[in-house]
PDB file with one MODEL, atoms N, CA, C and O in Angstrom:
MODEL        1
ATOM      1  N   UNK A   1       0.820  -1.194   0.000  1.00  0.00           N
ATOM      2  CA  UNK A   1       0.000   0.000   0.000  1.00  0.00           C
ATOM      3  C   UNK A   1       0.862   1.254   0.000  1.00  0.00           C
ATOM      4  O   UNK A   1       0.345   2.363   0.133  1.00  0.00           O
ATOM      5  N   UNK A   2       2.135   1.090  -0.144  1.00  0.00           N
ATOM      6  CA  UNK A   2       3.020   2.242  -0.054  1.00  0.00           C
ATOM      7  C   UNK A   2       3.027   3.086  -1.317  1.00  0.00           C
ATOM      8  O   UNK A   2       2.898   4.309  -1.261  1.00  0.00           O
ATOM      9  N   UNK A   3       3.180   2.425  -2.452  1.00  0.00           N
ATOM     10  CA  UNK A   3       3.344   3.216  -3.675  1.00  0.00           C
ATOM     11  C   UNK A   3       2.032   3.851  -4.118  1.00  0.00           C
ATOM     12  O   UNK A   3       1.993   5.022  -4.496  1.00  0.00           O
ATOM     13  N   UNK A   4       0.977   3.078  -4.069  1.00  0.00           N
ATOM     14  CA  UNK A   4      -0.319   3.595  -4.485  1.00  0.00           C
ATOM     15  C   UNK A   4      -0.434   3.789  -5.981  1.00  0.00           C
ATOM     16  O   UNK A   4      -1.381   4.416  -6.455  1.00  0.00           O
ATOM     17  N   UNK A   5       0.525   3.253  -6.736  1.00  0.00           N
ATOM     18  CA  UNK A   5       0.432   3.385  -8.190  1.00  0.00           C
ATOM     19  C   UNK A   5      -0.398   2.233  -8.770  1.00  0.00           C
ATOM     20  O   UNK A   5      -0.865   1.357  -8.042  1.00  0.00           O
ATOM     21  N   UNK A   6      -0.565   2.257 -10.070  1.00  0.00           N
ATOM     22  CA  UNK A   6      -1.402   1.279 -10.756  1.00  0.00           C
ATOM     23  C   UNK A   6      -0.951  -0.159 -10.461  1.00  0.00           C
ATOM     24  O   UNK A   6      -1.779  -1.031 -10.199  1.00  0.00           O
ATOM     25  N   UNK A   7       0.349  -0.396 -10.505  1.00  0.00           N
ATOM     26  CA  UNK A   7       0.869  -1.746 -10.315  1.00  0.00           C
ATOM     27  C   UNK A   7       0.704  -2.209  -8.870  1.00  0.00           C
ATOM     28  O   UNK A   7       0.391  -3.372  -8.618  1.00  0.00           O
ATOM     29  N   UNK A   8       0.910  -1.315  -7.944  1.00  0.00           N
ATOM     30  CA  UNK A   8       0.724  -1.635  -6.531  1.00  0.00           C
ATOM     31  C   UNK A   8      -0.731  -2.019  -6.274  1.00  0.00           C
ATOM     32  O   UNK A   8      -1.003  -3.002  -5.585  1.00  0.00           O
ATOM     33  N   UNK A   9      -1.651  -1.256  -6.819  1.00  0.00           N
ATOM     34  CA  UNK A   9      -3.073  -1.534  -6.622  1.00  0.00           C
ATOM     35  C   UNK A   9      -3.489  -2.830  -7.322  1.00  0.00           C
ATOM     36  O   UNK A   9      -4.353  -3.551  -6.821  1.00  0.00           O
ATOM     37  N   UNK A  10      -2.885  -3.132  -8.472  1.00  0.00           N
ATOM     38  CA  UNK A  10      -3.171  -4.402  -9.144  1.00  0.00           C
ATOM     39  C   UNK A  10      -2.701  -5.575  -8.285  1.00  0.00           C
ATOM     40  O   UNK A  10      -3.392  -6.588  -8.179  1.00  0.00           O
ATOM     41  N   UNK A  11      -1.535  -5.436  -7.677  1.00  0.00           N
ATOM     42  CA  UNK A  11      -1.017  -6.489  -6.800  1.00  0.00           C
ATOM     43  C   UNK A  11      -1.915  -6.664  -5.578  1.00  0.00           C
ATOM     44  O   UNK A  11      -2.182  -7.787  -5.151  1.00  0.00           O
ATOM     45  N   UNK A  12      -2.371  -5.560  -5.025  1.00  0.00           N
ATOM     46  CA  UNK A  12      -3.271  -5.620  -3.875  1.00  0.00           C
ATOM     47  C   UNK A  12      -4.567  -6.319  -4.268  1.00  0.00           C
ATOM     48  O   UNK A  12      -5.073  -7.154  -3.518  1.00  0.00           O
ATOM     49  N   UNK A  13      -5.106  -5.985  -5.434  1.00  0.00           N
ATOM     50  CA  UNK A  13      -6.319  -6.644  -5.922  1.00  0.00           C
ATOM     51  C   UNK A  13      -6.125  -8.142  -6.089  1.00  0.00           C
ATOM     52  O   UNK A  13      -7.008  -8.931  -5.752  1.00  0.00           O
ATOM     53  N   UNK A  14      -4.964  -8.530  -6.612  1.00  0.00           N
ATOM     54  CA  UNK A  14      -4.660  -9.947  -6.783  1.00  0.00           C
ATOM     55  C   UNK A  14      -4.655 -10.656  -5.431  1.00  0.00           C
ATOM     56  O   UNK A  14      -5.222 -11.740  -5.293  1.00  0.00           O
ATOM     57  N   UNK A  15      -4.015 -10.048  -4.437  1.00  0.00           N
ATOM     58  CA  UNK A  15      -3.953 -10.658  -3.110  1.00  0.00           C
ATOM     59  C   UNK A  15      -5.333 -10.753  -2.465  1.00  0.00           C
ATOM     60  O   UNK A  15      -5.668 -11.772  -1.860  1.00  0.00           O
ATOM     61  N   UNK A  16      -6.123  -9.709  -2.590  1.00  0.00           N
ATOM     62  CA  UNK A  16      -7.476  -9.714  -2.025  1.00  0.00           C
ATOM     63  C   UNK A  16      -8.316 -10.805  -2.674  1.00  0.00           C
ATOM     64  O   UNK A  16      -9.029 -11.542  -1.993  1.00  0.00           O
ATOM     65  N   UNK A  17      -8.225 -10.900  -3.993  1.00  0.00           N
ATOM     66  CA  UNK A  17      -9.004 -11.897  -4.716  1.00  0.00           C
ATOM     67  C   UNK A  17      -8.520 -13.311  -4.415  1.00  0.00           C
ATOM     68  O   UNK A  17      -9.332 -14.217  -4.222  1.00  0.00           O
ATOM     69  N   UNK A  18      -7.219 -13.503  -4.374  1.00  0.00           N
ATOM     70  CA  UNK A  18      -6.660 -14.832  -4.114  1.00  0.00           C
ATOM     71  C   UNK A  18      -7.001 -15.342  -2.730  1.00  0.00           C
ATOM     72  O   UNK A  18      -7.294 -16.525  -2.554  1.00  0.00           O
ATOM     73  N   UNK A  19      -6.964 -14.461  -1.752  1.00  0.00           N
ATOM     74  CA  UNK A  19      -7.230 -14.861  -0.370  1.00  0.00           C
ATOM     75  C   UNK A  19      -8.681 -14.641   0.039  1.00  0.00           C
ATOM     76  O   UNK A  19      -9.049 -14.886   1.188  1.00  0.00           O
ATOM     77  N   UNK A  20      -9.500 -14.183  -0.892  1.00  0.00           N
ATOM     78  CA  UNK A  20     -10.929 -13.947  -0.626  1.00  0.00           C
ATOM     79  C   UNK A  20     -11.125 -13.084   0.619  1.00  0.00           C
ATOM     80  O   UNK A  20     -11.870 -13.445   1.530  1.00  0.00           O
ATOM     81  N   UNK A  21     -10.454 -11.955   0.640  1.00  0.00           N
ATOM     82  CA  UNK A  21     -10.536 -11.043   1.779  1.00  0.00           C
ATOM     83  C   UNK A  21     -11.727 -10.117   1.587  1.00  0.00           C
ATOM     84  O   UNK A  21     -11.848  -9.444   0.563  1.00  0.00           O
ATOM     85  N   UNK A  22     -12.591 -10.090   2.569  1.00  0.00           N
ATOM     86  CA  UNK A  22     -13.797  -9.264   2.512  1.00  0.00           C
ATOM     87  C   UNK A  22     -13.479  -7.834   2.942  1.00  0.00           C
ATOM     88  O   UNK A  22     -12.559  -7.616   3.731  1.00  0.00           O
ATOM     89  N   UNK A  23     -14.227  -6.862   2.434  1.00  0.00           N
ATOM     90  CA  UNK A  23     -14.013  -5.469   2.835  1.00  0.00           C
ATOM     91  C   UNK A  23     -14.065  -5.273   4.351  1.00  0.00           C
ATOM     92  O   UNK A  23     -13.300  -4.484   4.905  1.00  0.00           O
ATOM     93  N   UNK A  24     -14.963  -5.990   5.014  1.00  0.00           N
ATOM     94  CA  UNK A  24     -15.083  -5.862   6.467  1.00  0.00           C
ATOM     95  C   UNK A  24     -13.797  -6.303   7.176  1.00  0.00           C
ATOM     96  O   UNK A  24     -13.409  -5.737   8.198  1.00  0.00           O
ATOM     97  N   UNK A  25     -13.159  -7.308   6.620  1.00  0.00           N
ATOM     98  CA  UNK A  25     -11.900  -7.776   7.208  1.00  0.00           C
ATOM     99  C   UNK A  25     -10.799  -6.735   7.042  1.00  0.00           C
ATOM    100  O   UNK A  25      -9.984  -6.527   7.941  1.00  0.00           O
ATOM    101  N   UNK A  26     -10.786  -6.088   5.889  1.00  0.00           N
ATOM    102  CA  UNK A  26      -9.789  -5.035   5.667  1.00  0.00           C
ATOM    103  C   UNK A  26     -10.012  -3.864   6.615  1.00  0.00           C
ATOM    104  O   UNK A  26      -9.061  -3.332   7.186  1.00  0.00           O
ATOM    105  N   UNK A  27     -11.262  -3.466   6.780  1.00  0.00           N
ATOM    106  CA  UNK A  27     -11.556  -2.357   7.688  1.00  0.00           C
ATOM    107  C   UNK A  27     -11.076  -2.673   9.098  1.00  0.00           C
ATOM    108  O   UNK A  27     -10.504  -1.814   9.768  1.00  0.00           O
ATOM    109  N   UNK A  28     -11.305  -3.894   9.547  1.00  0.00           N
ATOM    110  CA  UNK A  28     -10.850  -4.295  10.882  1.00  0.00           C
ATOM    111  C   UNK A  28      -9.323  -4.303  10.944  1.00  0.00           C
ATOM    112  O   UNK A  28      -8.736  -3.880  11.940  1.00  0.00           O
ATOM    113  N   UNK A  29      -8.692  -4.778   9.894  1.00  0.00           N
ATOM    114  CA  UNK A  29      -7.228  -4.820   9.862  1.00  0.00           C
ATOM    115  C   UNK A  29      -6.639  -3.410   9.856  1.00  0.00           C
ATOM    116  O   UNK A  29      -5.623  -3.159  10.504  1.00  0.00           O
ATOM    117  N   UNK A  30      -7.263  -2.505   9.139  1.00  0.00           N
ATOM    118  CA  UNK A  30      -6.777  -1.119   9.105  1.00  0.00           C
ATOM    119  C   UNK A  30      -6.803  -0.503  10.506  1.00  0.00           C
ATOM    120  O   UNK A  30      -5.907   0.256  10.876  1.00  0.00           O
ATOM    121  N   UNK A  31      -7.830  -0.837  11.273  1.00  0.00           N
ATOM    122  CA  UNK A  31      -7.979  -0.258  12.621  1.00  0.00           C
ATOM    123  C   UNK A  31      -6.933  -0.793  13.597  1.00  0.00           C
ATOM    124  O   UNK A  31      -6.578  -0.113  14.559  1.00  0.00           O
ATOM    125  N   UNK A  32      -6.445  -1.993  13.356  1.00  0.00           N
ATOM    126  CA  UNK A  32      -5.486  -2.600  14.287  1.00  0.00           C
ATOM    127  C   UNK A  32      -4.067  -2.660  13.726  1.00  0.00           C
ATOM    128  O   UNK A  32      -3.165  -3.183  14.381  1.00  0.00           O
ATOM    129  N   UNK A  33      -3.863  -2.133  12.527  1.00  0.00           N
ATOM    130  CA  UNK A  33      -2.538  -2.190  11.896  1.00  0.00           C
ATOM    131  C   UNK A  33      -1.522  -1.383  12.700  1.00  0.00           C
ATOM    132  O   UNK A  33      -1.829  -0.317  13.232  1.00  0.00           O
ATOM    133  N   UNK A  34      -0.329  -1.908  12.772  1.00  0.00           N
ATOM    134  CA  UNK A  34       0.773  -1.196  13.424  1.00  0.00           C
ATOM    135  C   UNK A  34       1.549  -0.485  12.326  1.00  0.00           C
ATOM    136  O   UNK A  34       2.316  -1.101  11.586  1.00  0.00           O
ATOM    137  N   UNK A  35       1.338   0.794  12.236  1.00  0.00           N
ATOM    138  CA  UNK A  35       1.945   1.610  11.179  1.00  0.00           C
ATOM    139  C   UNK A  35       3.002   2.508  11.812  1.00  0.00           C
ATOM    140  O   UNK A  35       2.745   3.146  12.832  1.00  0.00           O
ATOM    141  N   UNK A  36       4.185   2.559  11.214  1.00  0.00           N
ATOM    142  CA  UNK A  36       5.208   3.469  11.760  1.00  0.00           C
ATOM    143  C   UNK A  36       4.664   4.895  11.853  1.00  0.00           C
ATOM    144  O   UNK A  36       3.872   5.323  11.014  1.00  0.00           O
ATOM    145  N   UNK A  37       5.091   5.611  12.864  1.00  0.00           N
ATOM    146  CA  UNK A  37       4.562   6.952  13.103  1.00  0.00           C
ATOM    147  C   UNK A  37       5.206   8.007  12.202  1.00  0.00           C
ATOM    148  O   UNK A  37       4.870   9.187  12.293  1.00  0.00           O
ATOM    149  N   UNK A  38       6.110   7.597  11.351  1.00  0.00           N
ATOM    150  CA  UNK A  38       6.700   8.544  10.411  1.00  0.00           C
ATOM    151  C   UNK A  38       5.575   9.137   9.554  1.00  0.00           C
ATOM    152  O   UNK A  38       4.781   8.400   8.967  1.00  0.00           O
ATOM    153  N   UNK A  39       5.514  10.455   9.487  1.00  0.00           N
ATOM    154  CA  UNK A  39       4.390  11.140   8.833  1.00  0.00           C
ATOM    155  C   UNK A  39       4.152  10.674   7.409  1.00  0.00           C
ATOM    156  O   UNK A  39       3.003  10.464   7.021  1.00  0.00           O
ATOM    157  N   UNK A  40       5.197  10.506   6.624  1.00  0.00           N
ATOM    158  CA  UNK A  40       5.024  10.122   5.224  1.00  0.00           C
ATOM    159  C   UNK A  40       4.396   8.731   5.103  1.00  0.00           C
ATOM    160  O   UNK A  40       3.501   8.523   4.283  1.00  0.00           O
ATOM    161  N   UNK A  41       4.857   7.793   5.908  1.00  0.00           N
ATOM    162  CA  UNK A  41       4.323   6.431   5.861  1.00  0.00           C
ATOM    163  C   UNK A  41       2.876   6.408   6.340  1.00  0.00           C
ATOM    164  O   UNK A  41       2.024   5.775   5.717  1.00  0.00           O
ATOM    165  N   UNK A  42       2.603   7.083   7.423  1.00  0.00           N
ATOM    166  CA  UNK A  42       1.242   7.134   7.957  1.00  0.00           C
ATOM    167  C   UNK A  42       0.285   7.776   6.950  1.00  0.00           C
ATOM    168  O   UNK A  42      -0.839   7.306   6.770  1.00  0.00           O
ATOM    169  N   UNK A  43       0.728   8.838   6.301  1.00  0.00           N
ATOM    170  CA  UNK A  43      -0.086   9.514   5.296  1.00  0.00           C
ATOM    171  C   UNK A  43      -0.385   8.602   4.113  1.00  0.00           C
ATOM    172  O   UNK A  43      -1.524   8.541   3.650  1.00  0.00           O
ATOM    173  N   UNK A  44       0.626   7.894   3.622  1.00  0.00           N
ATOM    174  CA  UNK A  44       0.426   6.975   2.501  1.00  0.00           C
ATOM    175  C   UNK A  44      -0.540   5.853   2.879  1.00  0.00           C
ATOM    176  O   UNK A  44      -1.403   5.470   2.090  1.00  0.00           O
ATOM    177  N   UNK A  45      -0.383   5.339   4.086  1.00  0.00           N
ATOM    178  CA  UNK A  45      -1.268   4.272   4.554  1.00  0.00           C
ATOM    179  C   UNK A  45      -2.713   4.754   4.613  1.00  0.00           C
ATOM    180  O   UNK A  45      -3.619   4.053   4.162  1.00  0.00           O
ATOM    181  N   UNK A  46      -2.931   5.927   5.157  1.00  0.00           N
ATOM    182  CA  UNK A  46      -4.290   6.459   5.284  1.00  0.00           C
ATOM    183  C   UNK A  46      -4.898   6.790   3.928  1.00  0.00           C
ATOM    184  O   UNK A  46      -6.093   6.580   3.722  1.00  0.00           O
ATOM    185  N   UNK A  47      -4.098   7.303   3.003  1.00  0.00           N
ATOM    186  CA  UNK A  47      -4.635   7.637   1.677  1.00  0.00           C
ATOM    187  C   UNK A  47      -4.946   6.395   0.852  1.00  0.00           C
ATOM    188  O   UNK A  47      -5.830   6.429  -0.005  1.00  0.00           O
ATOM    189  N   UNK A  48      -4.238   5.307   1.097  1.00  0.00           N
ATOM    190  CA  UNK A  48      -4.458   4.083   0.326  1.00  0.00           C
ATOM    191  C   UNK A  48      -5.691   3.310   0.787  1.00  0.00           C
ATOM    192  O   UNK A  48      -6.267   2.551   0.008  1.00  0.00           O
ATOM    193  N   UNK A  49      -6.096   3.489   2.021  1.00  0.00           N
ATOM    194  CA  UNK A  49      -7.207   2.709   2.566  1.00  0.00           C
ATOM    195  C   UNK A  49      -8.482   2.775   1.727  1.00  0.00           C
ATOM    196  O   UNK A  49      -9.039   1.723   1.414  1.00  0.00           O
ATOM    197  N   UNK A  50      -8.965   3.945   1.353  1.00  0.00           N
ATOM    198  CA  UNK A  50     -10.202   3.973   0.552  1.00  0.00           C
ATOM    199  C   UNK A  50     -10.044   3.279  -0.806  1.00  0.00           C
ATOM    200  O   UNK A  50     -10.983   2.652  -1.296  1.00  0.00           O
ATOM    201  N   UNK A  51      -8.871   3.391  -1.402  1.00  0.00           N
ATOM    202  CA  UNK A  51      -8.623   2.729  -2.688  1.00  0.00           C
ATOM    203  C   UNK A  51      -8.647   1.215  -2.535  1.00  0.00           C
ATOM    204  O   UNK A  51      -9.234   0.509  -3.356  1.00  0.00           O
ATOM    205  N   UNK A  52      -8.016   0.728  -1.494  1.00  0.00           N
ATOM    206  CA  UNK A  52      -7.970  -0.717  -1.248  1.00  0.00           C
ATOM    207  C   UNK A  52      -9.361  -1.240  -0.899  1.00  0.00           C
ATOM    208  O   UNK A  52      -9.748  -2.314  -1.357  1.00  0.00           O
ATOM    209  N   UNK A  53     -10.101  -0.507  -0.109  1.00  0.00           N
ATOM    210  CA  UNK A  53     -11.474  -0.920   0.220  1.00  0.00           C
ATOM    211  C   UNK A  53     -12.355  -0.961  -1.020  1.00  0.00           C
ATOM    212  O   UNK A  53     -13.186  -1.857  -1.168  1.00  0.00           O
ATOM    213  N   UNK A  54     -12.176  -0.003  -1.899  1.00  0.00           N
ATOM    214  CA  UNK A  54     -12.955   0.011  -3.139  1.00  0.00           C
ATOM    215  C   UNK A  54     -12.646  -1.218  -3.992  1.00  0.00           C
ATOM    216  O   UNK A  54     -13.551  -1.813  -4.577  1.00  0.00           O
ATOM    217  N   UNK A  55     -11.391  -1.592  -4.061  1.00  0.00           N
ATOM    218  CA  UNK A  55     -10.999  -2.803  -4.790  1.00  0.00           C
ATOM    219  C   UNK A  55     -11.670  -4.019  -4.172  1.00  0.00           C
ATOM    220  O   UNK A  55     -12.226  -4.854  -4.885  1.00  0.00           O
ATOM    221  N   UNK A  56     -11.620  -4.122  -2.849  1.00  0.00           N
ATOM    222  CA  UNK A  56     -12.223  -5.267  -2.151  1.00  0.00           C
ATOM    223  C   UNK A  56     -13.731  -5.323  -2.366  1.00  0.00           C
ATOM    224  O   UNK A  56     -14.293  -6.399  -2.572  1.00  0.00           O
ATOM    225  N   UNK A  57     -14.382  -4.173  -2.320  1.00  0.00           N
ATOM    226  CA  UNK A  57     -15.829  -4.139  -2.531  1.00  0.00           C
ATOM    227  C   UNK A  57     -16.190  -4.535  -3.954  1.00  0.00           C
ATOM    228  O   UNK A  57     -17.161  -5.258  -4.174  1.00  0.00           O
ATOM    229  N   UNK A  58     -15.420  -4.070  -4.907  1.00  0.00           N
ATOM    230  CA  UNK A  58     -15.670  -4.424  -6.306  1.00  0.00           C
ATOM    231  C   UNK A  58     -15.499  -5.926  -6.517  1.00  0.00           C
ATOM    232  O   UNK A  58     -16.328  -6.559  -7.171  1.00  0.00           O
ATOM    233  N   UNK A  59     -14.441  -6.492  -5.972  1.00  0.00           N
ATOM    234  CA  UNK A  59     -14.205  -7.924  -6.126  1.00  0.00           C
ATOM    235  C   UNK A  59     -15.281  -8.743  -5.422  1.00  0.00           C
ATOM    236  O   UNK A  59     -15.744  -9.746  -5.964  1.00  0.00           O
ATOM    237  N   UNK A  60     -15.680  -8.332  -4.231  1.00  0.00           N
ATOM    238  CA  UNK A  60     -16.722  -9.051  -3.501  1.00  0.00           C
ATOM    239  C   UNK A  60     -18.043  -8.991  -4.262  1.00  0.00           C
ATOM    240  O   UNK A  60     -18.759  -9.989  -4.343  1.00  0.00           O
ATOM    241  N   UNK A  61     -18.365  -7.832  -4.815  1.00  0.00           N
ATOM    242  CA  UNK A  61     -19.593  -7.696  -5.577  1.00  0.00           C
ATOM    243  C   UNK A  61     -19.585  -8.507  -6.858  1.00  0.00           C
ATOM    244  O   UNK A  61     -20.594  -9.098  -7.243  1.00  0.00           O
ATOM    245  N   UNK A  62     -18.450  -8.528  -7.502  1.00  0.00           N
ATOM    246  CA  UNK A  62     -18.319  -9.288  -8.747  1.00  0.00           C
ATOM    247  C   UNK A  62     -18.481 -10.776  -8.485  1.00  0.00           C
ATOM    248  O   UNK A  62     -19.064 -11.497  -9.295  1.00  0.00           O
ATOM    249  N   UNK A  63     -17.968 -11.229  -7.356  1.00  0.00           N
ATOM    250  CA  UNK A  63     -18.053 -12.644  -7.017  1.00  0.00           C
ATOM    251  C   UNK A  63     -19.346 -12.981  -6.292  1.00  0.00           C
ATOM    252  O   UNK A  63     -19.649 -14.154  -6.071  1.00  0.00           O
ATOM    253  N   UNK A  64     -20.117 -11.949  -5.917  1.00  0.00           N
ATOM    254  CA  UNK A  64     -21.380 -12.172  -5.218  1.00  0.00           C
ATOM    255  C   UNK A  64     -21.194 -12.860  -3.885  1.00  0.00           C
ATOM    256  O   UNK A  64     -21.985 -13.723  -3.505  1.00  0.00           O
ATOM    257  N   UNK A  65     -20.147 -12.476  -3.175  1.00  0.00           N
ATOM    258  CA  UNK A  65     -19.850 -13.145  -1.914  1.00  0.00           C
ATOM    259  C   UNK A  65     -19.930 -12.175  -0.744  1.00  0.00           C
ATOM    260  O   UNK A  65     -19.886 -10.956  -0.909  1.00  0.00           O
ATOM    261  N   UNK A  66     -20.047 -12.751   0.429  1.00  0.00           N
ATOM    262  CA  UNK A  66     -20.054 -11.982   1.670  1.00  0.00           C
ATOM    263  C   UNK A  66     -19.004 -12.570   2.601  1.00  0.00           C
ATOM    264  O   UNK A  66     -18.430 -13.620   2.315  1.00  0.00           O
ATOM    265  N   UNK A  67     -18.759 -11.903   3.696  1.00  0.00           N
ATOM    266  CA  UNK A  67     -17.788 -12.407   4.667  1.00  0.00           C
ATOM    267  C   UNK A  67     -18.181 -13.791   5.159  1.00  0.00           C
ATOM    268  O   UNK A  67     -17.330 -14.674   5.270  1.00  0.00           O
ATOM    269  N   UNK A  68     -19.472 -13.990   5.456  1.00  0.00           N
ATOM    270  CA  UNK A  68     -19.897 -15.299   5.956  1.00  0.00           C
ATOM    271  C   UNK A  68     -19.721 -16.380   4.895  1.00  0.00           C
ATOM    272  O   UNK A  68     -19.404 -17.521   5.231  1.00  0.00           O
ATOM    273  N   UNK A  69     -19.922 -16.044   3.619  1.00  0.00           N
ATOM    274  CA  UNK A  69     -19.698 -17.005   2.539  1.00  0.00           C
ATOM    275  C   UNK A  69     -18.244 -17.447   2.515  1.00  0.00           C
ATOM    276  O   UNK A  69     -17.943 -18.633   2.376  1.00  0.00           O
ATOM    277  N   UNK A  70     -17.357 -16.488   2.652  1.00  0.00           N
ATOM    278  CA  UNK A  70     -15.932 -16.761   2.554  1.00  0.00           C
ATOM    279  C   UNK A  70     -15.475 -17.631   3.716  1.00  0.00           C
ATOM    280  O   UNK A  70     -14.753 -18.608   3.517  1.00  0.00           O
ATOM    281  N   UNK A  71     -15.883 -17.287   4.900  1.00  0.00           N
ATOM    282  CA  UNK A  71     -15.392 -17.978   6.084  1.00  0.00           C
ATOM    283  C   UNK A  71     -15.991 -19.368   6.236  1.00  0.00           C
ATOM    284  O   UNK A  71     -15.456 -20.179   6.993  1.00  0.00           O
ATOM    285  N   UNK A  72     -17.087 -19.672   5.540  1.00  0.00           N
ATOM    286  CA  UNK A  72     -17.685 -20.995   5.660  1.00  0.00           C
ATOM    287  C   UNK A  72     -16.980 -22.027   4.789  1.00  0.00           C
ATOM    288  O   UNK A  72     -17.237 -23.224   4.922  1.00  0.00           O
ATOM    289  N   UNK A  73     -16.091 -21.579   3.897  1.00  0.00           N
ATOM    290  CA  UNK A  73     -15.359 -22.498   3.041  1.00  0.00           C
ATOM    291  C   UNK A  73     -14.116 -22.987   3.770  1.00  0.00           C
ATOM    292  O   UNK A  73     -13.308 -22.176   4.223  1.00  0.00           O
ATOM    293  N   UNK A  74     -13.948 -24.313   3.893  1.00  0.00           N
ATOM    294  CA  UNK A  74     -12.747 -24.812   4.570  1.00  0.00           C
ATOM    295  C   UNK A  74     -11.508 -24.534   3.727  1.00  0.00           C
ATOM    296  O   UNK A  74     -11.534 -24.609   2.499  1.00  0.00           O
ATOM    297  N   UNK A  75     -10.430 -24.213   4.420  1.00  0.00           N
ATOM    298  CA  UNK A  75      -9.170 -23.993   3.728  1.00  0.00           C
ATOM    299  C   UNK A  75      -8.377 -25.286   3.756  1.00  0.00           C
ATOM    300  O   UNK A  75      -8.357 -25.998   4.760  1.00  0.00           O
ATOM    301  N   UNK A  76      -7.727 -25.579   2.645  1.00  0.00           N
ATOM    302  CA  UNK A  76      -6.877 -26.754   2.589  1.00  0.00           C
ATOM    303  C   UNK A  76      -5.514 -26.415   3.154  1.00  0.00           C
ATOM    304  O   UNK A  76      -4.907 -25.406   2.795  1.00  0.00           O
ATOM    305  N   UNK A  77      -5.052 -27.258   4.027  1.00  0.00           N
ATOM    306  CA  UNK A  77      -3.703 -27.123   4.537  1.00  0.00           C
ATOM    307  C   UNK A  77      -2.785 -28.083   3.794  1.00  0.00           C
ATOM    308  O   UNK A  77      -3.240 -28.876   2.969  1.00  0.00           O
ATOM    309  N   UNK A  78      -1.525 -28.010   4.082  1.00  0.00           N
ATOM    310  CA  UNK A  78      -0.566 -28.912   3.433  1.00  0.00           C
ATOM    311  C   UNK A  78      -0.906 -30.366   3.719  1.00  0.00           C
ATOM    312  O   UNK A  78      -0.686 -31.238   2.879  1.00  0.00           O
ATOM    313  N   UNK A  79      -1.441 -30.626   4.901  1.00  0.00           N
ATOM    314  CA  UNK A  79      -1.762 -32.005   5.256  1.00  0.00           C
ATOM    315  C   UNK A  79      -2.966 -32.543   4.477  1.00  0.00           C
ATOM    316  O   UNK A  79      -3.145 -33.757   4.388  1.00  0.00           O
ATOM    317  N   UNK A  80      -3.796 -31.651   3.911  1.00  0.00           N
ATOM    318  CA  UNK A  80      -4.972 -32.071   3.165  1.00  0.00           C
ATOM    319  C   UNK A  80      -4.756 -32.007   1.664  1.00  0.00           C
ATOM    320  O   UNK A  80      -5.589 -32.503   0.906  1.00  0.00           O
ATOM    321  N   UNK A  81      -3.682 -31.423   1.224  1.00  0.00           N
ATOM    322  CA  UNK A  81      -3.439 -31.265  -0.204  1.00  0.00           C
ATOM    323  C   UNK A  81      -2.866 -32.562  -0.765  1.00  0.00           C
ATOM    324  O   UNK A  81      -1.904 -33.117  -0.233  1.00  0.00           O
ATOM    325  N   UNK A  82      -3.460 -33.020  -1.821  1.00  0.00           N
ATOM    326  CA  UNK A  82      -2.967 -34.227  -2.459  1.00  0.00           C
ATOM    327  C   UNK A  82      -1.930 -33.915  -3.524  1.00  0.00           C
ATOM    328  O   UNK A  82      -1.661 -32.742  -3.785  1.00  0.00           O
ATOM    329  N   UNK A  83      -1.351 -34.913  -4.136  1.00  0.00           N
ATOM    330  CA  UNK A  83      -0.310 -34.677  -5.148  1.00  0.00           C
ATOM    331  C   UNK A  83      -0.832 -33.933  -6.369  1.00  0.00           C
ATOM    332  O   UNK A  83      -0.062 -33.263  -7.057  1.00  0.00           O
ATOM    333  N   UNK A  84      -2.132 -34.041  -6.652  1.00  0.00           N
ATOM    334  CA  UNK A  84      -2.687 -33.341  -7.810  1.00  0.00           C
ATOM    335  C   UNK A  84      -2.901 -31.854  -7.557  1.00  0.00           C
ATOM    336  O   UNK A  84      -3.150 -31.099  -8.497  1.00  0.00           O
ATOM    337  N   UNK A  85      -2.809 -31.422  -6.298  1.00  0.00           N
ATOM    338  CA  UNK A  85      -3.081 -30.017  -5.979  1.00  0.00           C
ATOM    339  C   UNK A  85      -1.973 -29.092  -6.434  1.00  0.00           C
ATOM    340  O   UNK A  85      -2.176 -27.879  -6.501  1.00  0.00           O
ATOM    341  N   UNK A  86      -0.818 -29.626  -6.746  1.00  0.00           N
ATOM    342  CA  UNK A  86       0.300 -28.768  -7.171  1.00  0.00           C
ATOM    343  C   UNK A  86       0.403 -28.630  -8.677  1.00  0.00           C
ATOM    344  O   UNK A  86       1.310 -27.961  -9.172  1.00  0.00           O
ATOM    345  N   UNK A  87      -0.492 -29.238  -9.402  1.00  0.00           N
ATOM    346  CA  UNK A  87      -0.505 -28.999 -10.832  1.00  0.00           C
ATOM    347  C   UNK A  87      -0.219 -30.144 -11.643  1.00  0.00           C
ATOM    348  O   UNK A  87      -0.206 -30.045 -12.870  1.00  0.00           O
TER     349      UNK A  87
ENDMDL
END
């Protein structure tokens, strides 16, 4: 979230979509994030939040999912992944 340029936001969108992160989860994470008190870093973090939330909302809407939908899906761990899961 530091650069805030097109490529940074595309990477953030990829991560949100890949991990199925809901906007509500991001809002909670923003409130508890440990951000360095350096003014420039804090400013960049605060300015990026609305952009990142908008990306998350767009992805959630496109997929027609909610936080409860996402959390009800079991995640596969290494112990549950079979040999075909790697491609």
